[in-house]
N, C-alpha and C positions, 0 to 999 in steps of 0.2 A: 378683400378690396380689390377692385380691378384698376389696373393702372393704364392710362392712356398711352397708346403706342404712337411715337412721334417720328421714328426714323428707322428705316431699314438700311443698315450700314454695311459697307463692304469692308474687307480686311484692310486695316491701316498699315502704315509703315512700322517696322519693328522699333523705330526710334521716334515714334510720334510724340508730339507735344501733348501732355495731358489735356483732355478735353475740359476739365474743370478750370484750367488756367484761362480759358477764353469765355467762361460764363460771365454774364453781365452782373452788375452790381445788385440786381434784384435777386440773384440767386437761382437763375433759370437752371432747370435740370435737364439732363439728356436721357434718352431712352432708346434701347436697341431691341428689336423684336428677334427672339430666338425661336425658330421653327423646329418642331419636333414630331410632326405628323408622320414622318418617315421612319421613326424609331419605335421599337417595342419596349415600352417603359415597364413591362412586366418582367424584363430580364436585367441581370446585372450589367450586361454590355450596353443595352439601351440606356440605362440610367447614367453609366459612365460617359457615354457619348453626349448626353444632355448636359452633364456637369462640365464637360470640356467646352461645349458650345457656350454655356453661360459664362465660363471663365474667360473665353475669347471675347465675348461681348463686353465683359467688364474691362479688359484691356483696351478695346476699341473706345470705350467711354472715358477711361481714366488714363490711358497711356501705359508705358512700360516704366519700370523703376531702374533704368540703366544709368541714371545720372550719378555723378560723383557727389552732388549736393544731398547731404543726408536729410535735410528738411524736405526736399522734393521726393526723395524716396519714401519718407514716412507719409507724405500727403498722398502720394499715389497708392501706397499700401492701404491707407485708411479709406480712400475712394473705392478701391477694388473691393474691400471687405464690405463696404455699405452697399455697393451695386450687386454683389452676389447675395447678400442678405435680403435684398429687395425681392428676391425670387423664391425665397424659402416656402412660403404658403402656396404660391402657384405651383411650384414644382412638387410639393408633397401632394397636393390635390391631384395632379396629372398622374403621378406615380400610383397613388391610391386607386384611382379610377381604372388605370391599366391592369392592376393586380386584381381588381373585381371583375375585370373583362368588359368594362364599359367603353364605348367609343368616345373617350373624352375629347379627342381631336375634333369630332364633329360638333361638339357643343361649344367649345372655345376657339375653334379656328386652328388648333394645334400649335399655339405659340405662347411664349412667356415673355413679358416685358422685363428687361434688365434696366434699372433706373438708378440715377444718382444726380 
């Protein structure tokens, strides 16, 4: 399933307010595009870099869990898990294609949508 890309985000503040806190009552979701066309996903280093980028994108979407409020920490952790899980199929497809030697980046634009 292809997720619509809605936002190319820049790095946020380390103490950013979680994005889900500002979602409207209709449950609007946020999405960050993670580019990987510069990575060699056929290598462990390339895959590790992609996973770091996805984790950073989840942090931009959900915020950090530096709050003393345990409820907020749990909500941020749940949001980050869901955001990272939203990439599993796309990431597996990209890695598989790279390991088969296919130019996956040319087919998909070399990006993965991280959403929550």
